[in-house]
Each structure stands twice: as C-alpha cells, then as structure tokens.
C-alpha positions in Angstrom: 6.8 -8.5 -12.3 9.7 -8.7 -9.9 10.0 -10.4 -6.5 12.0 -9.8 -3.4 11.6 -11.4 0.0 12.1 -10.1 3.5 13.5 -12.6 6.0 14.2 -12.2 9.7 13.3 -13.4 13.1 9.9 -12.5 14.6 10.1 -9.0 16.1 12.8 -7.8 13.7 10.4 -5.3 12.1 9.5 -6.9 8.7 5.9 -5.8 8.7 6.7 -2.3 10.0 9.3 -1.9 7.3 6.9 -3.2 4.5 4.2 -0.8 5.7 6.7 2.1 5.3 8.1 0.8 1.9 4.8 0.3 0.1 3.8 4.0 0.0 7.4 5.0 -1.0 7.5 2.4 -3.8 4.2 3.7 -5.0 5.5 7.2 -5.0 8.3 5.9 -7.2 5.6 4.9 -9.7 5.5 1.1 -8.9 2.5 -1.1 -8.4 3.1 -3.3 -5.4 1.6 -6.4 -3.9 2.6 -8.2 -0.8 2.5 -11.9 0.1 2.9 -12.8 3.8 3.3 -16.1 5.4 1.2 -16.4 8.6 0.8 -18.8 11.5 -1.5 -21.8 11.3 -4.8 -20.4 12.6 -4.9 -16.9 11.3 -8.3 -15.6 10.2 -9.4 -12.6 8.1 -13.1 -13.3 8.5 -15.4 -12.4 11.4 -17.5 -15.1 13.1 -21.1 -14.8 12.3 -20.7 -12.8 9.0 -22.1 -14.4 5.9 -18.7 -15.3 4.4 -17.6 -16.9 7.7 -20.9 -18.9 7.7 -20.2 -20.1 4.1 -16.7 -21.2 5.1 -17.8 -22.9 8.3 -20.5 -24.7 6.3 -17.7 -26.4 4.3 -17.1 -24.3 1.2 -13.6 -24.8 -0.2 -13.5 -21.2 -1.5 -15.4 -18.1 -0.5 -15.1 -15.0 -2.7 -16.5 -11.8 -1.2 -16.8 -8.9 -3.6 -17.9 -5.2 -3.2 -17.3 -2.0 -5.2 -14.2 -1.4 -3.1 -12.4 -4.8 -3.0 -12.7 -8.6 -3.3 -11.3 -11.3 -1.0 -10.9 -14.9 -1.9 -10.5 -17.3 1.0 -9.5 -20.8 0.3 -9.8 -23.5 3.0 -7.2 -26.2 2.6 -9.3 -28.7 4.5 -6.4 -31.0 5.1 -4.6 -30.4 1.8 -0.9 -29.4 1.9 -0.1 -25.7 2.4 0.6 -24.1 -1.1 4.2 -23.5 -1.8 5.5 -19.9 -2.4 5.8 -20.6 -6.2 2.1 -21.5 -6.3 1.1 -18.5 -4.3 3.1 -16.2 -6.6 1.2 -17.6 -9.6 -2.1 -16.5 -8.0 -1.2 -12.8 -7.9 -2.5 -10.3 -10.4 0.3 -8.6 -12.4 2.1 -5.7 -10.6 5.6 -4.2 -10.9 6.8 -5.6 -7.6 5.9 -8.3 -5.1 7.2 -8.0 -1.5 7.3 -11.4 0.2 7.3 -11.4 4.0 8.4 -14.6 5.7 9.0 -17.9 3.8 12.6 -17.4 5.2 13.6 -21.0 4.3 12.5 -20.8 0.7 15.3 -20.1 -1.9 14.1 -16.8 -3.4 16.1 -13.6 -3.3 15.8 -12.0 0.1 16.8 -9.0 2.2 17.5 -9.9 5.8 15.8 -7.7 8.4 17.8 -7.9 11.6 17.3 -6.1 14.9 20.0 -6.4 17.6 17.6 -6.2 20.5 16.1 -9.5 19.4 19.3 -11.2 20.5 19.1 -13.6 17.5 21.9 -14.4 15.1 22.1 -13.1 11.5 20.5 -15.4 9.0 22.7 -14.4 6.0 25.8 -16.4 6.9 23.8 -19.6 6.4 21.6 -18.4 3.5 23.1 -17.6 0.1 19.8 -16.3 -1.1 20.0 -13.3 1.2 21.6 -10.6 -0.9 21.3 -7.5 1.3 20.8 -6.5 4.9 18.6 -3.9 6.7 19.7 -3.7 10.3 20.4 -1.5 13.2 24.0 -3.0 13.3 26.7 -2.2 10.8 27.5 -5.4 8.8 30.2 -5.4 6.1 29.7 -8.5 3.9 26.4 -7.5 2.1 24.9 -4.3 0.7 23.5 -2.7 3.8 20.9 -0.1 5.0 19.9 1.1 8.4 16.4 -0.2 9.4 15.3 3.5 9.4 16.7 4.3 6.0 13.6 3.4 3.9 14.9 5.2 0.8 18.1 3.1 0.8 16.1 -0.1 1.4 13.9 0.8 -1.5 17.1 1.2 -3.6 18.3 -2.3 -2.4 14.9 -3.7 -3.5 15.3 -2.1 -6.9 18.8 -3.5 -7.3 18.0 -7.0 -6.2 14.4 -7.9 -7.0 14.3 -10.7 -9.5 11.8 -11.4 -12.3 8.9 -13.5 -11.2 9.5 -16.2 -13.8 13.1 -16.6 -12.6 11.9 -16.7 -9.0 9.3 -19.4 -9.7 11.8 -21.4 -11.7 14.4 -21.2 -8.8 11.7 -22.3 -6.3 10.5 -25.2 -8.5 14.0 -26.5 -9.0 14.5 -26.4 -5.2 11.2 -28.1 -4.6 12.1 -30.9 -7.0 15.3 -31.6 -5.1 13.5 -31.5 -1.7 10.8 -33.9 -3.0 13.3 -36.4 -4.4 
C-alpha cells in the first residue's frame, strides 16, 4: 500500500480531481481507496432509517451490511478525533490510498491550487508538498495542469509513499506535537 495526500484550500478542486483520478488509476490496474477529512457535523446516514436510530440511541458503532457494501459508522461521543495514522490503519489493503484534506499533517502531498480562489500557495510553507497541480505555471516543484489527469496520475506514481513509512512519519510528528 502506498499513500499520497491532496492539500489545498476549499474550492481548489480536490474532490473533483480525485473523482477523475480514481477511474484512471483503476484503468492502470491499481486498487484505490480514498480517505477524506470532513467538517464537524457531516452525516452519511438518513434520519429515521434503522442505522440512524441505532446511532441516535447511543451505539458507539453501527455496521450496516448488504450484498453490495458495508458501512461502519463510529460515533466519537466526545472522544478525540482519530489522527490520520489511526485512520490509515483501519483501511483494507489496496495499492493506493488518496488522502483528501489533512493539509497540516506531515504526509507526502500534492498541492491542488486554483488561481480564482485568490489564496496563496501552500507549498512554500510545507516541505511535505512534493508536487503541484494548478492552473498557474509554478517552477519549483514537479507540476501538472489541473486538467491533465494523466500527468497528475504520473505524479502520484512518482511520489506516493509506502503506508508503513507514512504512518511512521505521522507518528514521529505526533510524538513531537504531544510533548
């Protein structure tokens, strides 16, 4: 398993890009999972459905399974948000994990930048950003146009790091943050 993150300001096109990349990476023969950081009160469950009722009743975990998929929901109920390293450990084995968000975590990332956002580049202040996908030409890092999904897939292939190495890097950083 290898891991690469996508970091950028809201509205830069991270989700749009990932939705284009996953089918292309699968065509290249890779199994792909995604891990996305969301805002505080997101929900994947519908009020009134059985799983929602279980969760609302106080269950810590609700696992819903069918012949097509399963979903495990875990309510933190005041516990701290899991760190990226913990979430990576929860994933079933695949060839590649694409991480959206977690822009301040120290894993290897590609910056997604859109000029129309009017936001500054992240990479001058983040040494874990190793490449750039942008609608602006930028010289310091390996670069692809936001529309060049093939080139971005090549950047992923060149820069994704083994999951064990990624988790070790994250754990080392957490240890220094916590001390």
